[in-house]
PDB file of N, CA, C and O in Angstrom, chain B, residues numbered from 101:
ATOM      1  N   MET B 101      14.676  -4.620  17.424  1.00  0.00           N
ATOM      2  CA  MET B 101      14.488  -5.118  16.083  1.00  0.00           C
ATOM      3  C   MET B 101      13.041  -5.534  15.907  1.00  0.00           C
ATOM      4  O   MET B 101      12.464  -6.208  16.760  1.00  0.00           O
ATOM      5  N   ALA B 102      12.467  -5.124  14.795  1.00  0.00           N
ATOM      6  CA  ALA B 102      11.061  -5.511  14.513  1.00  0.00           C
ATOM      7  C   ALA B 102      10.955  -6.942  14.025  1.00  0.00           C
ATOM      8  O   ALA B 102      11.941  -7.536  13.588  1.00  0.00           O
ATOM      9  N   GLY B 103       9.770  -7.482  14.103  1.00  0.00           N
ATOM     10  CA  GLY B 103       9.548  -8.829  13.580  1.00  0.00           C
ATOM     11  C   GLY B 103       9.680  -8.852  12.080  1.00  0.00           C
ATOM     12  O   GLY B 103       9.709  -7.810  11.425  1.00  0.00           O
ATOM     13  N   LYS B 104       9.763 -10.069  11.535  1.00  0.00           N
ATOM     14  CA  LYS B 104       9.883 -10.192  10.078  1.00  0.00           C
ATOM     15  C   LYS B 104       9.276 -11.505   9.609  1.00  0.00           C
ATOM     16  O   LYS B 104       9.207 -12.482  10.355  1.00  0.00           O
ATOM     17  N   PHE B 105       8.841 -11.506   8.369  1.00  0.00           N
ATOM     18  CA  PHE B 105       8.351 -12.717   7.706  1.00  0.00           C
ATOM     19  C   PHE B 105       9.526 -13.293   6.921  1.00  0.00           C
ATOM     20  O   PHE B 105      10.282 -12.553   6.292  1.00  0.00           O
ATOM     21  N   GLU B 106       9.674 -14.607   6.961  1.00  0.00           N
ATOM     22  CA  GLU B 106      10.676 -15.311   6.150  1.00  0.00           C
ATOM     23  C   GLU B 106       9.867 -16.230   5.205  1.00  0.00           C
ATOM     24  O   GLU B 106       8.966 -16.947   5.640  1.00  0.00           O
ATOM     25  N   VAL B 107      10.208 -16.189   3.930  1.00  0.00           N
ATOM     26  CA  VAL B 107       9.646 -17.078   2.938  1.00  0.00           C
ATOM     27  C   VAL B 107      10.752 -18.050   2.541  1.00  0.00           C
ATOM     28  O   VAL B 107      11.872 -17.629   2.252  1.00  0.00           O
ATOM     29  N   TYR B 108      10.446 -19.360   2.524  1.00  0.00           N
ATOM     30  CA  TYR B 108      11.450 -20.354   2.271  1.00  0.00           C
ATOM     31  C   TYR B 108      10.822 -21.606   1.629  1.00  0.00           C
ATOM     32  O   TYR B 108       9.600 -21.757   1.611  1.00  0.00           O
ATOM     33  N   LYS B 109      11.662 -22.482   1.113  1.00  0.00           N
ATOM     34  CA  LYS B 109      11.228 -23.769   0.584  1.00  0.00           C
ATOM     35  C   LYS B 109      11.479 -24.838   1.637  1.00  0.00           C
ATOM     36  O   LYS B 109      12.547 -24.882   2.248  1.00  0.00           O
ATOM     37  N   ASP B 110      10.490 -25.698   1.846  1.00  0.00           N
ATOM     38  CA  ASP B 110      10.665 -26.801   2.792  1.00  0.00           C
ATOM     39  C   ASP B 110      11.341 -27.977   2.095  1.00  0.00           C
ATOM     40  O   ASP B 110      11.673 -27.901   0.912  1.00  0.00           O
ATOM     41  N   LYS B 111      11.542 -29.064   2.836  1.00  0.00           N
ATOM     42  CA  LYS B 111      12.239 -30.249   2.295  1.00  0.00           C
ATOM     43  C   LYS B 111      11.498 -30.867   1.116  1.00  0.00           C
ATOM     44  O   LYS B 111      12.121 -31.504   0.267  1.00  0.00           O
ATOM     45  N   ALA B 112      10.193 -30.693   1.048  1.00  0.00           N
ATOM     46  CA  ALA B 112       9.394 -31.241  -0.049  1.00  0.00           C
ATOM     47  C   ALA B 112       9.354 -30.328  -1.263  1.00  0.00           C
ATOM     48  O   ALA B 112       8.738 -30.659  -2.277  1.00  0.00           O
ATOM     49  N   GLY B 113      10.025 -29.156  -1.157  1.00  0.00           N
ATOM     50  CA  GLY B 113      10.049 -28.216  -2.293  1.00  0.00           C
ATOM     51  C   GLY B 113       8.851 -27.263  -2.321  1.00  0.00           C
ATOM     52  O   GLY B 113       8.663 -26.536  -3.297  1.00  0.00           O
ATOM     53  N   LYS B 114       8.051 -27.261  -1.274  1.00  0.00           N
ATOM     54  CA  LYS B 114       6.894 -26.346  -1.167  1.00  0.00           C
ATOM     55  C   LYS B 114       7.345 -25.030  -0.548  1.00  0.00           C
ATOM     56  O   LYS B 114       8.332 -24.989   0.187  1.00  0.00           O
ATOM     57  N   PHE B 115       6.635 -23.977  -0.839  1.00  0.00           N
ATOM     58  CA  PHE B 115       6.945 -22.664  -0.272  1.00  0.00           C
ATOM     59  C   PHE B 115       6.161 -22.488   1.034  1.00  0.00           C
ATOM     60  O   PHE B 115       4.990 -22.855   1.132  1.00  0.00           O
ATOM     61  N   ARG B 116       6.825 -21.929   2.003  1.00  0.00           N
ATOM     62  CA  ARG B 116       6.204 -21.642   3.304  1.00  0.00           C
ATOM     63  C   ARG B 116       6.660 -20.281   3.788  1.00  0.00           C
ATOM     64  O   ARG B 116       7.606 -19.698   3.259  1.00  0.00           O
ATOM     65  N   PHE B 117       5.976 -19.788   4.798  1.00  0.00           N
ATOM     66  CA  PHE B 117       6.452 -18.571   5.465  1.00  0.00           C
ATOM     67  C   PHE B 117       6.358 -18.771   6.975  1.00  0.00           C
ATOM     68  O   PHE B 117       5.556 -19.561   7.474  1.00  0.00           O
ATOM     69  N   ARG B 118       7.185 -18.048   7.663  1.00  0.00           N
ATOM     70  CA  ARG B 118       7.124 -17.999   9.125  1.00  0.00           C
ATOM     71  C   ARG B 118       7.309 -16.556   9.567  1.00  0.00           C
ATOM     72  O   ARG B 118       8.002 -15.774   8.916  1.00  0.00           O
ATOM     73  N   LEU B 119       6.686 -16.224  10.671  1.00  0.00           N
ATOM     74  CA  LEU B 119       6.820 -14.890  11.236  1.00  0.00           C
ATOM     75  C   LEU B 119       7.695 -15.023  12.477  1.00  0.00           C
ATOM     76  O   LEU B 119       7.423 -15.827  13.369  1.00  0.00           O
ATOM     77  N   LYS B 120       8.750 -14.217  12.510  1.00  0.00           N
ATOM     78  CA  LYS B 120       9.679 -14.211  13.645  1.00  0.00           C
ATOM     79  C   LYS B 120       9.552 -12.925  14.381  1.00  0.00           C
ATOM     80  O   LYS B 120       9.406 -11.857  13.786  1.00  0.00           O
ATOM     81  N   ALA B 121       9.608 -13.031  15.703  1.00  0.00           N
ATOM     82  CA  ALA B 121       9.631 -11.868  16.570  1.00  0.00           C
ATOM     83  C   ALA B 121      11.003 -11.190  16.489  1.00  0.00           C
ATOM     84  O   ALA B 121      11.947 -11.733  15.914  1.00  0.00           O
ATOM     85  N   GLY B 122      11.087 -10.035  17.056  1.00  0.00           N
ATOM     86  CA  GLY B 122      12.364  -9.294  17.047  1.00  0.00           C
ATOM     87  C   GLY B 122      13.519 -10.051  17.680  1.00  0.00           C
ATOM     88  O   GLY B 122      14.679  -9.806  17.349  1.00  0.00           O
ATOM     89  N   ASN B 123      13.212 -10.965  18.586  1.00  0.00           N
ATOM     90  CA  ASN B 123      14.277 -11.741  19.223  1.00  0.00           C
ATOM     91  C   ASN B 123      14.618 -13.012  18.464  1.00  0.00           C
ATOM     92  O   ASN B 123      15.430 -13.810  18.932  1.00  0.00           O
ATOM     93  N   GLY B 124      14.012 -13.213  17.300  1.00  0.00           N
ATOM     94  CA  GLY B 124      14.282 -14.400  16.455  1.00  0.00           C
ATOM     95  C   GLY B 124      13.405 -15.595  16.705  1.00  0.00           C
ATOM     96  O   GLY B 124      13.516 -16.602  16.005  1.00  0.00           O
ATOM     97  N   GLN B 125      12.524 -15.506  17.697  1.00  0.00           N
ATOM     98  CA  GLN B 125      11.624 -16.629  17.998  1.00  0.00           C
ATOM     99  C   GLN B 125      10.515 -16.710  16.955  1.00  0.00           C
ATOM    100  O   GLN B 125       9.914 -15.694  16.606  1.00  0.00           O
ATOM    101  N   VAL B 126      10.242 -17.920  16.454  1.00  0.00           N
ATOM    102  CA  VAL B 126       9.150 -18.126  15.515  1.00  0.00           C
ATOM    103  C   VAL B 126       7.823 -18.023  16.275  1.00  0.00           C
ATOM    104  O   VAL B 126       7.614 -18.711  17.274  1.00  0.00           O
ATOM    105  N   ILE B 127       6.952 -17.174  15.797  1.00  0.00           N
ATOM    106  CA  ILE B 127       5.674 -16.970  16.480  1.00  0.00           C
ATOM    107  C   ILE B 127       4.469 -17.353  15.612  1.00  0.00           C
ATOM    108  O   ILE B 127       3.345 -17.423  16.109  1.00  0.00           O
ATOM    109  N   ALA B 128       4.699 -17.595  14.340  1.00  0.00           N
ATOM    110  CA  ALA B 128       3.625 -18.094  13.459  1.00  0.00           C
ATOM    111  C   ALA B 128       4.220 -18.754  12.228  1.00  0.00           C
ATOM    112  O   ALA B 128       5.295 -18.375  11.764  1.00  0.00           O
ATOM    113  N   VAL B 129       3.515 -19.735  11.708  1.00  0.00           N
ATOM    114  CA  VAL B 129       3.976 -20.402  10.480  1.00  0.00           C
ATOM    115  C   VAL B 129       2.805 -20.551   9.520  1.00  0.00           C
ATOM    116  O   VAL B 129       1.654 -20.682   9.938  1.00  0.00           O
ATOM    117  N   GLY B 130       3.109 -20.528   8.243  1.00  0.00           N
ATOM    118  CA  GLY B 130       2.082 -20.699   7.245  1.00  0.00           C
ATOM    119  C   GLY B 130       2.048 -22.120   6.741  1.00  0.00           C
ATOM    120  O   GLY B 130       2.930 -22.921   7.051  1.00  0.00           O
ATOM    121  N   GLU B 131       1.016 -22.437   5.952  1.00  0.00           N
ATOM    122  CA  GLU B 131       0.883 -23.767   5.358  1.00  0.00           C
ATOM    123  C   GLU B 131       1.836 -23.904   4.192  1.00  0.00           C
ATOM    124  O   GLU B 131       2.556 -22.959   3.870  1.00  0.00           O
ATOM    125  N   ALA B 132       1.857 -25.071   3.548  1.00  0.00           N
ATOM    126  CA  ALA B 132       2.679 -25.300   2.344  1.00  0.00           C
ATOM    127  C   ALA B 132       1.937 -24.795   1.128  1.00  0.00           C
ATOM    128  O   ALA B 132       0.752 -25.073   0.943  1.00  0.00           O
ATOM    129  N   TYR B 133       2.651 -24.046   0.296  1.00  0.00           N
ATOM    130  CA  TYR B 133       2.095 -23.489  -0.925  1.00  0.00           C
ATOM    131  C   TYR B 133       2.853 -24.053  -2.143  1.00  0.00           C
ATOM    132  O   TYR B 133       4.042 -24.362  -2.063  1.00  0.00           O
ATOM    133  N   GLU B 134       2.157 -24.174  -3.232  1.00  0.00           N
ATOM    134  CA  GLU B 134       2.801 -24.673  -4.454  1.00  0.00           C
ATOM    135  C   GLU B 134       3.702 -23.633  -5.096  1.00  0.00           C
ATOM    136  O   GLU B 134       4.714 -23.984  -5.702  1.00  0.00           O
ATOM    137  N   THR B 135       3.348 -22.345  -4.972  1.00  0.00           N
ATOM    138  CA  THR B 135       4.136 -21.305  -5.602  1.00  0.00           C
ATOM    139  C   THR B 135       4.581 -20.231  -4.575  1.00  0.00           C
ATOM    140  O   THR B 135       3.957 -20.046  -3.530  1.00  0.00           O
ATOM    141  N   LYS B 136       5.643 -19.559  -4.908  1.00  0.00           N
ATOM    142  CA  LYS B 136       6.128 -18.464  -4.075  1.00  0.00           C
ATOM    143  C   LYS B 136       5.101 -17.343  -4.026  1.00  0.00           C
ATOM    144  O   LYS B 136       4.915 -16.726  -2.978  1.00  0.00           O
ATOM    145  N   ALA B 137       4.440 -17.072  -5.129  1.00  0.00           N
ATOM    146  CA  ALA B 137       3.427 -16.037  -5.169  1.00  0.00           C
ATOM    147  C   ALA B 137       2.301 -16.357  -4.178  1.00  0.00           C
ATOM    148  O   ALA B 137       1.797 -15.456  -3.507  1.00  0.00           O
ATOM    149  N   SER B 138       1.917 -17.592  -4.083  1.00  0.00           N
ATOM    150  CA  SER B 138       0.863 -17.977  -3.115  1.00  0.00           C
ATOM    151  C   SER B 138       1.331 -17.786  -1.699  1.00  0.00           C
ATOM    152  O   SER B 138       0.563 -17.325  -0.855  1.00  0.00           O
ATOM    153  N   ALA B 139       2.567 -18.125  -1.415  1.00  0.00           N
ATOM    154  CA  ALA B 139       3.118 -17.914  -0.062  1.00  0.00           C
ATOM    155  C   ALA B 139       3.130 -16.424   0.290  1.00  0.00           C
ATOM    156  O   ALA B 139       2.817 -16.040   1.417  1.00  0.00           O
ATOM    157  N   LEU B 140       3.496 -15.589  -0.693  1.00  0.00           N
ATOM    158  CA  LEU B 140       3.507 -14.149  -0.469  1.00  0.00           C
ATOM    159  C   LEU B 140       2.114 -13.621  -0.249  1.00  0.00           C
ATOM    160  O   LEU B 140       1.918 -12.686   0.526  1.00  0.00           O
ATOM    161  N   ASN B 141       1.118 -14.220  -0.936  1.00  0.00           N
ATOM    162  CA  ASN B 141      -0.276 -13.822  -0.696  1.00  0.00           C
ATOM    163  C   ASN B 141      -0.700 -14.209   0.723  1.00  0.00           C
ATOM    164  O   ASN B 141      -1.483 -13.499   1.355  1.00  0.00           O
ATOM    165  N   GLY B 142      -0.188 -15.318   1.214  1.00  0.00           N
ATOM    166  CA  GLY B 142      -0.476 -15.724   2.603  1.00  0.00           C
ATOM    167  C   GLY B 142       0.110 -14.724   3.582  1.00  0.00           C
ATOM    168  O   GLY B 142      -0.537 -14.368   4.568  1.00  0.00           O
ATOM    169  N   VAL B 143       1.324 -14.268   3.322  1.00  0.00           N
ATOM    170  CA  VAL B 143       1.932 -13.226   4.157  1.00  0.00           C
ATOM    171  C   VAL B 143       1.079 -11.960   4.127  1.00  0.00           C
ATOM    172  O   VAL B 143       0.786 -11.376   5.171  1.00  0.00           O
ATOM    173  N   ALA B 144       0.692 -11.548   2.946  1.00  0.00           N
ATOM    174  CA  ALA B 144      -0.123 -10.334   2.809  1.00  0.00           C
ATOM    175  C   ALA B 144      -1.453 -10.463   3.551  1.00  0.00           C
ATOM    176  O   ALA B 144      -1.941  -9.487   4.121  1.00  0.00           O
ATOM    177  N   SER B 145      -2.031 -11.636   3.548  1.00  0.00           N
ATOM    178  CA  SER B 145      -3.287 -11.880   4.235  1.00  0.00           C
ATOM    179  C   SER B 145      -3.104 -11.740   5.743  1.00  0.00           C
ATOM    180  O   SER B 145      -3.939 -11.128   6.409  1.00  0.00           O
ATOM    181  N   VAL B 146      -2.036 -12.293   6.284  1.00  0.00           N
ATOM    182  CA  VAL B 146      -1.761 -12.169   7.709  1.00  0.00           C
ATOM    183  C   VAL B 146      -1.543 -10.705   8.047  1.00  0.00           C
ATOM    184  O   VAL B 146      -2.097 -10.207   9.027  1.00  0.00           O
ATOM    185  N   GLN B 147      -0.752 -10.019   7.261  1.00  0.00           N
ATOM    186  CA  GLN B 147      -0.480  -8.605   7.485  1.00  0.00           C
ATOM    187  C   GLN B 147      -1.782  -7.768   7.509  1.00  0.00           C
ATOM    188  O   GLN B 147      -1.948  -6.868   8.333  1.00  0.00           O
ATOM    189  N   LYS B 148      -2.671  -8.089   6.600  1.00  0.00           N
ATOM    190  CA  LYS B 148      -3.931  -7.323   6.459  1.00  0.00           C
ATOM    191  C   LYS B 148      -4.930  -7.658   7.559  1.00  0.00           C
ATOM    192  O   LYS B 148      -5.568  -6.765   8.117  1.00  0.00           O
ATOM    193  N   ASN B 149      -5.065  -8.939   7.870  1.00  0.00           N
ATOM    194  CA  ASN B 149      -6.144  -9.389   8.721  1.00  0.00           C
ATOM    195  C   ASN B 149      -5.831  -9.504  10.210  1.00  0.00           C
ATOM    196  O   ASN B 149      -6.752  -9.591  11.022  1.00  0.00           O
ATOM    197  N   ALA B 150      -4.572  -9.506  10.581  1.00  0.00           N
ATOM    198  CA  ALA B 150      -4.212  -9.753  11.986  1.00  0.00           C
ATOM    199  C   ALA B 150      -4.129  -8.529  12.900  1.00  0.00           C
ATOM    200  O   ALA B 150      -4.202  -8.707  14.116  1.00  0.00           O
ATOM    201  N   PRO B 151      -3.982  -7.317  12.404  1.00  0.00           N
ATOM    202  CA  PRO B 151      -3.748  -6.209  13.339  1.00  0.00           C
ATOM    203  C   PRO B 151      -4.813  -6.064  14.421  1.00  0.00           C
ATOM    204  O   PRO B 151      -4.478  -5.742  15.561  1.00  0.00           O
ATOM    205  N   GLY B 152      -6.055  -6.286  14.107  1.00  0.00           N
ATOM    206  CA  GLY B 152      -7.114  -6.112  15.090  1.00  0.00           C
ATOM    207  C   GLY B 152      -7.682  -7.419  15.619  1.00  0.00           C
ATOM    208  O   GLY B 152      -8.771  -7.457  16.192  1.00  0.00           O
ATOM    209  N   ALA B 153      -6.903  -8.515  15.411  1.00  0.00           N
ATOM    210  CA  ALA B 153      -7.415  -9.813  15.846  1.00  0.00           C
ATOM    211  C   ALA B 153      -7.601  -9.879  17.347  1.00  0.00           C
ATOM    212  O   ALA B 153      -6.790  -9.368  18.120  1.00  0.00           O
ATOM    213  N   THR B 154      -8.671 -10.510  17.734  1.00  0.00           N
ATOM    214  CA  THR B 154      -8.971 -10.687  19.176  1.00  0.00           C
ATOM    215  C   THR B 154      -8.480 -12.051  19.647  1.00  0.00           C
ATOM    216  O   THR B 154      -8.093 -12.894  18.837  1.00  0.00           O
ATOM    217  N   ILE B 155      -8.497 -12.262  20.953  1.00  0.00           N
ATOM    218  CA  ILE B 155      -8.113 -13.522  21.513  1.00  0.00           C
ATOM    219  C   ILE B 155      -9.404 -14.303  21.825  1.00  0.00           C
ATOM    220  O   ILE B 155     -10.297 -13.802  22.509  1.00  0.00           O
ATOM    221  N   ASP B 156      -9.477 -15.519  21.315  1.00  0.00           N
ATOM    222  CA  ASP B 156     -10.601 -16.400  21.583  1.00  0.00           C
ATOM    223  C   ASP B 156     -10.119 -17.511  22.517  1.00  0.00           C
ATOM    224  O   ASP B 156      -9.667 -18.559  22.058  1.00  0.00           O
ATOM    225  N   ASP B 157     -10.217 -17.280  23.822  1.00  0.00           N
ATOM    226  CA  ASP B 157      -9.728 -18.219  24.804  1.00  0.00           C
ATOM    227  C   ASP B 157     -10.761 -19.324  25.012  1.00  0.00           C
ATOM    228  O   ASP B 157     -11.817 -19.084  25.597  1.00  0.00           O
ATOM    229  N   GLN B 158     -10.463 -20.525  24.539  1.00  0.00           N
ATOM    230  CA  GLN B 158     -11.372 -21.641  24.555  1.00  0.00           C
ATOM    231  C   GLN B 158     -11.045 -22.633  25.631  1.00  0.00           C
ATOM    232  O   GLN B 158     -11.383 -23.811  25.522  1.00  0.00           O
ATOM    233  N   THR B 159     -10.378 -22.163  26.689  1.00  0.00           N
ATOM    234  CA  THR B 159     -10.020 -23.100  27.809  1.00  0.00           C
ATOM    235  C   THR B 159     -11.170 -23.232  28.780  1.00  0.00           C
ATOM    236  O   THR B 159     -11.063 -23.961  29.767  1.00  0.00           O
TER     237      THR B 159
END
Protein backbone atom coordinates (compact mmCIF):
# COMPACT_ATOMS: atom_id res chain seq x y z
CA MET A 1 0.00 0.00 0.00
CA ALA A 2 1.30 3.43 -0.93
CA GLY A 3 1.55 6.31 1.52
CA LYS A 4 -1.24 8.85 1.77
CA PHE A 5 -1.98 12.35 3.01
CA GLU A 6 -4.85 12.82 5.43
CA VAL A 7 -6.48 16.23 5.85
CA TYR A 8 -8.44 16.70 9.08
CA LYS A 9 -9.66 19.22 11.65
CA ASP A 10 -7.90 19.32 15.01
CA LYS A 11 -9.58 19.92 18.38
CA ALA A 12 -9.24 23.69 17.94
CA GLY A 13 -11.09 23.55 14.60
CA LYS A 14 -7.97 24.21 12.51
CA PHE A 15 -7.14 22.22 9.39
CA ARG A 16 -4.06 20.00 9.40
CA PHE A 17 -2.53 17.29 7.30
CA ARG A 18 -0.42 14.27 8.06
CA LEU A 19 1.48 11.93 5.77
CA LYS A 20 1.15 8.24 6.55
CA ALA A 21 3.39 5.48 5.26
CA GLY A 22 1.93 2.38 3.67
CA ASN A 23 1.94 0.63 7.04
CA GLY A 24 -0.16 3.41 8.62
CA GLN A 25 2.67 5.05 10.56
CA VAL A 26 2.61 8.86 10.61
CA ILE A 27 5.83 10.11 9.05
CA ALA A 28 5.11 13.84 8.68
CA VAL A 29 2.63 16.40 9.98
CA GLY A 30 1.70 19.86 8.81
CA GLU A 31 1.05 23.03 10.78
CA ALA A 32 -2.42 24.34 11.68
CA TYR A 33 -4.19 26.16 8.85
CA GLU A 34 -7.25 28.42 8.99
CA THR A 35 -8.80 26.97 5.83
CA LYS A 36 -8.97 23.59 4.15
CA ALA A 37 -7.65 25.16 0.96
CA SER A 38 -4.54 26.31 2.81
CA ALA A 39 -3.98 22.81 4.20
CA LEU A 40 -4.32 21.37 0.70
CA ASN A 41 -1.77 23.92 -0.53
CA GLY A 42 0.55 22.65 2.20
CA VAL A 43 0.09 19.09 0.92
CA ALA A 44 0.80 20.23 -2.63
CA SER A 45 3.96 22.00 -1.48
CA VAL A 46 5.28 18.87 0.21
CA GLN A 47 4.44 16.79 -2.86
CA LYS A 48 6.23 19.27 -5.13
CA ASN A 49 9.29 20.06 -3.03
CA ALA A 50 10.15 16.83 -1.24
CA PRO A 51 11.00 14.31 -4.00
CA GLY A 52 14.62 15.38 -4.30
CA ALA A 53 15.13 16.50 -0.71
CA THR A 54 18.52 15.72 0.77
CA ILE A 55 19.37 14.73 4.32
CA ASP A 56 21.02 17.43 6.43
CA ASP A 57 22.55 15.45 9.31
CA GLN A 58 23.34 18.01 12.01
CA THR A 59 24.55 15.58 14.67
